[in-house]
N, C-alpha and C positions, 0 to 999 in steps of 0.2 A: 661256119660256127653253128653248132646245134643249140636248141632252146636251153639246155642245161648250162652250157658254157656261157651263153648270153646272160642267163640269170645270175651266174656267179660274177661275171663281169659287171653287171648292173649293181650287184650287192657291193662289190669292191669299190666301185665308183661312189656309191651312196655313202659308204662308211668312211672313205677317205675325205669326201667333202664335209661330212658331219664332224669329223675329227678336226679338220682345219677351222671350221666355223666355231667349234668350241674354243679353240685357242684364240681365234680372233675376238671372241667375246670376253677374253680374259680368264677363261677357265683353264684348268690344267687337266685335260682328259687323260684317263688311264688307258694305255694301250691294251691292257688285259681285258678291259670292258669291251673293246671293239673286236678283239680276236675271238671272244666267246660268242659273237653274233654271226659267225660264218662257219661253214663246214671246215673240218680239220684239214682237208686237202688244199684249201685256199688260204690258210692262215699264214704260211710263210710269205706268200705274195702280198698279203695285206700288211704284214709286218714290214716288208721291204718298202712299202709305199708310205707307211705311217712314220717310220723312223726319221727320215729326213725332216719332216715337219716338226716332229717332237724335238729333235736336236736343234733345229733352227730357232724355235721359240725359247727353248731352255737357254741357249746362248744369248739371246736377246735379254733374258732376265739376269744375265751375269753368271750363269752356271756353266760348268764345264763337264757335260755328260761324257762318259767314257764307254767304249765298247764293253769293257768288263762289267760295268754296272748293268747294262742290258743283258749280257750273257748270263749273269747271275739270275736275272728275272726270267729269261727265256733260253735256258740251256740247250733245248732241242734245236734252236735256230742260230747257234754260234757262228756257223759259216756265213749265213745270210747277214748277220749283224756286222761281222768283220768286213764283209764286202761293202755294205752301206757306209761304214766309217771310212774305208779306203776311198770310196767315191767322193765322200764329203771332204776329205783331205785334199784330194786331187782338184776338186772344184774350188776350194779355198785358195789353193796355190795358183790356179789359173786366174782367179779373180785378182789376187794380189799382184801377179805378174802384169795383168792387164792394166791395173791402176798405176803400177810403176811406169809402164810404157807410156801411158797417157800423160803422166806428170812430166816425163822426159820430153815428150812432144810439146807440151805446153811451154816448158822453159826454153826449148830450142827455137821456138817461134818468136820469142821476145827479142827485139833488136838490141844489140849492145848499146850501152849508154856512152855518150861522148863526154870526155872529161875536159 
């Protein structure tokens, strides 16, 4: 990795951490503000990393963000946005399946009651 790549990586890391910290503080950071802080060639990568955090925190607030809302804001990154949402759905389904299996395991370990 050359110095320029390392520098971009460090910027991405710093911006992602700052974005999450803003959400953790109860702020609602604008992705646009973060994208403007990095070179154009790295913006898609940054967006791919910020979106899951944004989606997760918005869902915790009871909102239901959609890929179309983000595509309206970032039309140049429609493919990346759809990819992140697809990954998000797959992750949610995996977690749901995992919780279902865990609850089945929990109930199957309970000995039957004697009448």
